[in-house]
C-alpha positions in Angstrom: 0.3 -29.7 -0.2 -2.3 -31.5 -2.4 -1.5 -31.3 -6.1 -3.8 -31.8 -9.1 -2.9 -34.6 -11.6 0.5 -34.4 -13.2 1.2 -32.5 -16.4 1.9 -34.5 -19.6 4.0 -33.6 -22.7 4.8 -35.5 -25.9 8.0 -34.8 -27.7 9.2 -36.4 -30.9 12.3 -35.8 -33.1 10.2 -33.7 -35.4 7.4 -32.1 -33.4 6.3 -31.1 -29.9 2.8 -31.4 -28.5 1.8 -30.1 -25.0 -1.0 -31.8 -23.2 -0.8 -29.5 -20.1 0.5 -26.1 -19.2 0.4 -23.6 -22.0 -0.6 -20.5 -19.9 1.5 -17.4 -19.3 1.1 -17.8 -15.6 1.2 -20.8 -13.3 -2.4 -22.0 -13.1 -4.0 -22.5 -9.7 -6.2 -25.5 -8.8 -9.1 -24.2 -6.8 -11.0 -26.2 -4.2 -13.6 -25.4 -1.6 -12.0 -25.8 1.8 -15.1 -25.0 4.0 -18.6 -23.9 3.7 -21.2 -24.9 1.1 -22.1 -22.7 -1.9 -25.6 -21.3 -1.6 -26.0 -22.3 2.1 -25.9 -19.3 4.4 -25.5 -19.5 8.1 -28.1 -17.8 10.3 -26.4 -18.1 13.7 -22.6 -18.6 13.8 -22.7 -20.8 17.0 -24.8 -23.3 15.1 -22.6 -23.2 12.0 -19.3 -24.6 13.3 -18.1 -27.9 11.8 -15.7 -29.5 9.5 -15.2 -28.7 5.8 -18.6 -28.3 4.1 -20.5 -29.0 7.3 -19.4 -25.5 8.5 -21.6 -22.7 7.3 -20.7 -19.0 6.8 -22.9 -15.9 6.8 -20.7 -13.3 5.0 -17.0 -14.2 5.0 -15.2 -11.0 4.2 -11.6 -10.8 5.4 -9.1 -13.5 6.4 -5.6 -13.9 7.7 -3.1 -16.6 8.5 -1.1 -17.2 11.7 2.4 -18.7 11.7 1.0 -22.3 12.2 -1.4 -22.2 9.2 -4.6 -21.4 11.0 -7.0 -19.1 9.2 -9.0 -16.4 10.9 -12.1 -15.0 9.2 -14.4 -12.0 9.7 -17.9 -13.6 9.1 -20.9 -11.3 9.5 -20.6 -10.1 13.1 -18.4 -13.0 14.2 -14.7 -13.9 14.2 -14.2 -17.5 13.0 -11.2 -19.8 13.0 -10.3 -22.5 10.5 -7.8 -25.0 11.8 -6.1 -27.6 9.5 -6.5 -31.2 10.8 -4.9 -33.6 8.4 -6.6 -32.9 5.1 -9.7 -31.4 6.8 -10.5 -27.9 8.1 -12.3 -27.5 11.5 -14.3 -24.3 11.8 -15.1 -22.7 15.2 -16.4 -19.4 16.3 -14.1 -17.4 18.6 -16.0 -14.2 19.3 -19.2 -12.4 18.3 -22.6 -13.8 17.7 -22.9 -14.2 13.9 -25.7 -12.0 12.9 -26.2 -9.9 16.1 -24.6 -6.4 15.9 -23.1 -4.7 18.9 -20.0 -2.9 20.2 -19.2 -4.4 23.5 -15.9 -5.8 24.6 -15.7 -9.1 26.5 -14.8 -12.7 26.3 -15.9 -15.0 23.4 -19.5 -14.5 22.5 -19.9 -11.7 25.0 -18.0 -9.5 22.7 -20.1 -8.0 19.9 -19.0 -6.6 16.5 -20.7 -4.7 13.7 -19.7 -6.2 10.3 -15.9 -6.3 10.8 -14.2 -6.4 7.4 -10.5 -6.4 8.2 -8.3 -8.8 10.2 -4.6 -9.5 10.8 -2.6 -11.5 13.4 0.7 -10.9 15.1 3.4 -13.5 16.0 1.8 -14.1 19.4 -1.6 -14.9 17.7 -3.3 -11.8 18.9 -5.9 -10.9 16.4 -6.6 -7.3 15.3 -9.9 -6.5 13.7 -11.2 -3.5 11.7 -14.7 -3.3 13.2 -16.0 -1.5 10.2 -19.5 -0.4 11.1 -18.4 0.5 14.6 -15.6 2.6 13.3 -13.1 1.0 15.7 -10.0 -1.1 15.8 -10.3 -4.1 18.1 -7.9 -6.7 19.5 -8.7 -10.3 20.4 -6.2 -11.8 22.9 -6.0 -15.5 23.5 -6.4 -16.5 27.1 -6.3 -20.3 27.5 -9.2 -21.5 25.3 -10.9 -18.1 25.5 -10.6 -14.9 23.5 -10.8 -11.5 25.2 -11.8 -8.6 23.0 -10.8 -5.0 23.7 -11.1 -1.7 21.7 -7.7 -0.1 20.8 -8.8 3.0 18.9 -11.9 4.8 17.7 -15.2 5.2 19.3 -18.2 3.0 18.5 -21.0 4.9 16.9 -18.8 8.0 16.1 -17.3 8.5 12.7 -14.7 11.0 11.7 -11.1 11.5 10.6 -9.3 13.0 13.5 -5.9 11.6 14.7 -5.3 11.0 18.3 -4.8 8.4 21.1 -7.0 5.4 21.7 -10.7 6.5 21.8 -9.9 10.1 20.8 -9.1 9.0 17.2 -11.9 8.6 14.7 -12.4 6.4 11.7 -15.0 6.2 8.9 -15.8 2.6 7.8 -12.2 1.1 8.1 -11.8 -2.0 5.9 -8.3 -3.3 5.2 -5.9 -4.0 8.0 -2.3 -5.3 8.2 0.7 -5.1 10.5 4.5 -4.7 10.3 7.1 -6.6 12.2 7.4 -3.8 14.8 3.7 -4.2 15.7 2.4 -1.1 14.0 -1.1 -1.5 12.4 -2.0 0.0 9.1 -5.7 0.7 8.3 -7.5 1.4 5.0 -9.9 4.0 6.3 -12.1 3.4 3.4 -14.8 6.1 3.6 -12.2 8.7 4.5 -10.1 7.7 1.5 -7.0 7.6 3.7 -4.4 5.1 5.0 -3.9 5.4 8.8 -1.2 4.0 11.1 -2.0 2.8 14.6 1.2 2.5 16.7 1.6 1.1 20.2 3.2 3.5 22.6 3.3 2.0 26.1 -0.2 0.9 26.8 -1.7 3.4 24.3 -2.4 3.4 20.6 -1.5 6.5 18.6 -3.4 7.0 15.3 -1.9 9.1 12.5 -2.8 9.6 8.8 0.1 8.6 6.6 -1.4 9.1 3.1 -4.5 10.5 1.4 -6.8 13.4 2.4 -9.9 12.7 4.4 -13.1 12.7 2.4 -11.2 13.7 -0.8 -11.4 10.9 -3.4 -8.8 10.9 -6.1 -6.1 8.9 -7.9 -3.0 11.1 -7.6 0.4 9.6 -6.8 2.6 11.5 -4.5 4.0 11.7 -0.9 1.8 11.6 2.2 -1.3 13.9 1.8 -0.4 14.8 -1.8 -1.5 11.3 -2.8 -5.2 10.5 -3.0 -7.3 7.3 -3.0 -10.8 6.3 -3.8 -12.3 3.8 -1.3 -9.0 1.9 -0.5 -9.9 -1.6 0.6 -7.4 -4.4 1.1 -3.9 -3.9 2.5 -0.8 -6.1 2.6 2.8 -5.5 3.6 6.0 -7.1 2.3 9.1 -7.9 4.3 10.6 -4.5 3.3 7.7 -2.7 4.9 6.2 -1.6 1.6 2.4 -1.4 1.7 0.2 -2.6 -1.1 -3.3 -1.1 -1.5 -6.3 -2.4 -3.5 -7.7 1.0 -4.5 -11.3 -0.3 -4.9 -13.1 2.5 -6.7 -10.1 3.5 -8.8 -9.7 0.0 -10.1 -5.9 0.2 -9.4 -3.3 -1.4 -7.2 -1.1 1.1 -5.4 2.2 0.8 -3.5 3.3 2.9 -0.5 7.1 3.0 0.0 8.5 4.3 3.3 11.1 7.0 2.9 12.3 8.2 6.2 9.1 9.4 8.0 7.3 9.8 4.7 5.3 7.5 2.5 5.6 7.7 -1.3 2.5 6.4 -3.2 2.7 5.0 -6.7 0.3 3.1 -9.0 1.6 -0.3 -10.0 -1.2 -1.6 -12.3 -4.6 -0.6 -13.6 -5.8 2.8 -14.8 -8.0 5.0 -12.6 -11.5 5.4 -13.9 -11.3 2.4 -16.3 -12.7 -1.0 -15.3 -12.0 -4.2 -17.1 -10.4 -7.6 -16.9 -7.5 -7.6 -19.3 -4.1 -8.9 -18.3 -1.0 -6.8 -19.2 1.8 -4.7 -17.8 1.4 -1.8 -15.5 -1.4 0.5 -16.7 -2.4 -1.7 -19.6 -3.9 -4.2 -17.2 -7.5 -3.6 -16.0 -9.3 -4.4 -12.8 -12.9 -4.1 -11.6 -13.3 -3.3 -7.9 -10.1 -5.0 -6.6 -10.7 -5.8 -2.9 -8.3 -8.2 -1.2 -4.5 -8.1 -1.6 -1.7 -10.4 -0.4 2.0 -10.6 -1.0 4.4 -13.6 -1.0 8.0 -13.9 0.0 9.1 -13.2 -3.6 7.0 -9.9 -3.6 4.4 -11.2 -6.0 1.2 -9.4 -5.2 -2.1 -11.3 -5.4 -5.5 -9.5 -5.8 -9.1 -10.7 -5.5 -10.7 -8.8 -8.4 -14.1 -8.9 -6.9 -16.4 -7.6 -9.7 -14.5 -9.8 -12.2 -14.8 -12.8 -10.0 -11.1 -13.6 -10.5 -7.8 -13.9 -8.7 -5.0 -12.0 -10.3 -1.2 -11.8 -9.7 1.2 -8.9 -10.2 4.7 -10.1 -10.8 7.6 -7.7 -10.5 9.7 -7.8 -13.7 12.5 -5.2 -13.5 10.7 -2.0 -12.8 7.4 -3.3 -14.3 4.5 -5.2 -12.9 3.0 -8.0 -15.1 -0.6 -8.8 -14.4 -2.0 -12.3 -15.1 -5.2 -14.1 -14.1 -4.6 -17.2 -12.0 -8.1 -18.4 -11.4 -11.7 -17.6 -12.4 -13.0 -16.1 -15.6 -13.7 -12.4 -15.9 -17.4 -11.7 -16.0 -18.4 -15.2 -15.1 -19.7 -16.0 -11.6 -20.2 -19.4 -10.0 -19.0 -21.8 -7.4 -17.2 -24.5 -9.5 -13.9 -25.9 -8.4 -11.3 -26.3 -11.1 -8.0 -25.3 -12.5 -7.3 -21.8 -13.8 -10.2 -20.3 -15.8 -12.4 -23.4 -15.1 -12.8 -22.3 -11.5 -15.6 -19.9 -10.6 -16.0 -17.3 -7.8 -18.8 -15.1 -6.7 -17.6 -11.8 -5.1 -14.2 -12.9 -3.8 -13.0 -10.5 -1.1 -10.5 -11.4 1.5 -7.2 -13.0 0.4 -4.2 -14.6 2.1 -1.1 -16.5 0.9 1.0 -18.9 2.9 4.7 -19.8 2.9 4.1 -22.5 0.3 2.3 -20.2 -2.1 -1.1 -21.6 -1.4 -3.9 -19.0 -1.7 -7.0 -18.7 0.5 -10.0 -16.7 -0.7 -13.1 -15.5 1.2 -15.7 -16.2 -1.5 -18.3 -14.0 0.0 -21.5 -14.5 -2.1 -20.8 -18.3 -2.2 -20.5 -18.4 1.6 -17.3 -20.4 1.3 -13.6 -20.3 1.9 -11.6 -21.4 -1.2 -8.1 -22.7 -1.5 -5.9 -22.3 -4.5 -2.8 -24.5 -5.0 -0.3 -24.4 -7.8 -1.3 -26.9 -10.5 1.4 -29.3 -11.6 2.6 -28.3 -15.1 5.6 -28.6 -17.3 7.1 -26.1 -19.7 9.3 -27.5 -22.6 11.6 -26.3 -25.3 13.8 -28.0 -27.9 17.4 -27.2 -28.7 18.5 -29.7 -31.4 18.3 -33.1 -30.0 18.0 -31.8 -26.4 14.7 -31.3 -24.6 14.7 -28.7 -21.8 11.9 -29.3 -19.3 11.0 -27.0 -16.4 8.4 -26.8 -13.7 7.6 -24.6 -10.6 10.2 -24.9 -7.9 7.3 -25.1 -5.4 6.9 -28.7 -6.3 9.6 -30.2 -4.1 10.4 -33.9 -4.3 8.8 -34.2 -7.7 10.5 -36.1 -10.6 10.3 -35.6 -14.3 9.7 -39.0 -15.8 9.8 -40.4 -19.4 7.9 -43.1 -21.3 7.9 -43.9 -25.0 4.2 -44.8 -25.0 1.0 -44.2 -23.0 -0.3 -47.6 -23.7 2.2 -49.5 -21.6 5.8 -49.6 -20.4 7.4 -48.1 -17.4 7.8 -44.5 -16.5 11.5 -43.9 -15.9 12.9 -40.9 -13.9 15.2 -38.6 -15.8 18.5 -38.6 -13.9 20.1 -35.5 -15.4 21.1 -32.7 -13.1 18.4 -30.2 -11.9 19.2 -26.5 -12.0 17.2 -23.9 -10.1 16.5 -20.8 -12.3 14.3 -18.2 -10.6 11.0 -19.8 -9.6 11.6 -22.9 -11.7 13.5 -26.2 -11.7 15.1 -26.9 -15.1 16.3 -30.2 -16.5 18.0 -30.8 -19.9 17.4 -34.3 -21.5 18.7 -36.0 -24.6 16.0 -37.0 -27.1 17.9 -38.4 -30.0 15.5 -39.8 -32.7 12.9 -41.3 -30.4 9.5 -40.1 -29.3 9.0 -39.5 -25.6 6.3 -38.6 -23.2 7.2 -36.5 -20.1 5.3 -36.2 -16.9 5.8 -34.5 -13.5 5.2 -37.1 -10.8 5.6 -37.3 -7.0 6.7 -40.9 -6.1 
């Protein structure tokens, strides 16, 4: 994992001065992994390439497989970004970029109509919410080819009926995720419902698990007593809880399984109120939250699309604390940078990998962005002792000390390291001297 320059702190026997850190959330260093801001692809087959040589038409949703490959819905195509050393190689798996259609088939013979949801299973089968076809599709790898088939819904026919395979109906499905048992969950956006698509033998059975078709609302409750308003992104944690970016309500919702029921609650934001403020639970504000992802510690990440920011919801007891990790509310752009220095332009799809790295489909910039934890130190004083801490994600890093920045050697602090939550903590003796501290990977 690439890391930005180390954090630096100065401590003296009488005062403390921080040269890095200082935010309430770990800042993210944002870079452009693939695509070029302002350069739009016209035909996907001619837009493959490495890093900025690849072009995108409309990158909307993305997902990761178990080996770190990214898969992206891009206009009417399904694209793959494979890591190769420090590079990303972009190829087109299926569809034809800007040519709509509904046909199943192999590679470019399969046609899609603005798919805007995607997820992958452990066998690297891809599942796609083919939004404007109102269907759920699957792409199965076969050697170097990808074979597309339609699992549920009927192209050209919208509706809300439950049923098996092509008898079921959807109305502009967007978000898509999967549990460990192989059940799919769909944000049926224009229906204002959450649907489940379950494999039964060779069939796929579609049921509505929350919300009421065509009834927008913001009520919490169980199953159909809960209401949504254009639910978009979906993510699932390891306990099978679903997280929903409730786009038009400007809220983040949670769906907790309880037997055969689903209990819907609002974690953060306030329905009917748009904004960009950080805070706890309903004191936080969002503006058209779209993508959602969850990490192994159950932190929830959100692409706050109209604010052009990436937000995090951190569980603290029974509360959810919302902070802005990257971007600046109300400011669009394409700049790479750390924290609020980075800029996005309509960030939509979002994914997080096992190391905590974030991947963002930055739609109006025609790029895929990567966010990595920035190296930073936190520090406190207790008498003559200096307590330094840094994110535990920075494995194999050392906290080093120097008495001056103008010369001399940086020496590693050899005191014991203690893991406390998400942080590594080290206590050092200061005495009467001045000291600079830095986080450094040898």
